[in-house]
C-alpha positions in Angstrom: 106.0 56.3 124.4 104.9 53.0 122.9 104.3 53.1 119.1 100.7 51.9 119.4 99.8 54.7 121.8 101.6 57.3 119.6 99.8 56.0 116.5 96.4 56.2 118.3 97.1 59.8 119.3 98.0 60.7 115.7 94.8 59.2 114.4 92.7 61.1 117.0 94.2 64.5 116.1 92.3 65.1 112.8 89.1 64.3 114.6 89.5 67.0 117.3 88.4 70.0 115.2 85.5 68.0 113.8 84.3 67.1 117.3 84.4 70.7 118.4 82.1 71.6 115.5 79.4 69.0 116.0 75.8 69.9 116.2 75.0 72.5 118.8 72.2 74.7 120.0 69.8 77.0 118.1 69.5 80.7 118.9 66.4 80.1 120.9 68.1 77.5 123.0 71.0 79.8 123.7 68.7 82.6 124.6 67.0 80.3 127.2 70.4 79.3 128.6 71.4 83.0 128.9 68.1 84.8 129.5 69.6 88.2 130.4 71.9 88.3 127.3 71.1 90.5 124.4 70.4 88.6 121.1 72.9 90.9 119.4 75.7 89.7 121.6 74.7 86.1 121.1 74.6 86.5 117.3 78.1 88.0 117.2 79.4 84.5 118.1 77.6 82.8 115.2 80.7 82.9 113.1 79.3 81.1 110.1 75.8 82.6 110.3 74.2 79.1 110.4 71.9 79.9 113.3 73.3 76.8 115.1 75.9 77.3 117.8 78.7 74.9 117.9 80.8 74.2 121.0 83.4 76.8 119.8 80.7 79.4 119.3 79.1 78.6 122.6 82.5 79.3 124.3 82.3 82.7 122.7 78.8 83.3 124.0 79.9 82.1 127.5 82.9 84.5 127.4 80.8 87.5 126.5 78.2 86.5 129.2 80.9 86.3 131.9 82.5 89.6 130.9 79.4 91.7 130.4 76.5 90.2 132.3 77.8 88.7 135.5 77.9 91.0 138.5 81.4 91.8 139.6 81.1 92.6 143.3 
């Protein structure tokens, strides 16, 4: 691997967690996205209690929605 490419990858690594935590959606926006989902289940994914759902927290909401709310025929 060329040194410049390797150096570029190393510089990008510390940014990855920060990018995953960028501004997300409010509780109301998440409720509109998943209208059948209980607010209690949505709030379980707000790990820091901020009321704003980051990409990571939205993955949690999506996982709960898929497991508990989608019809499994």
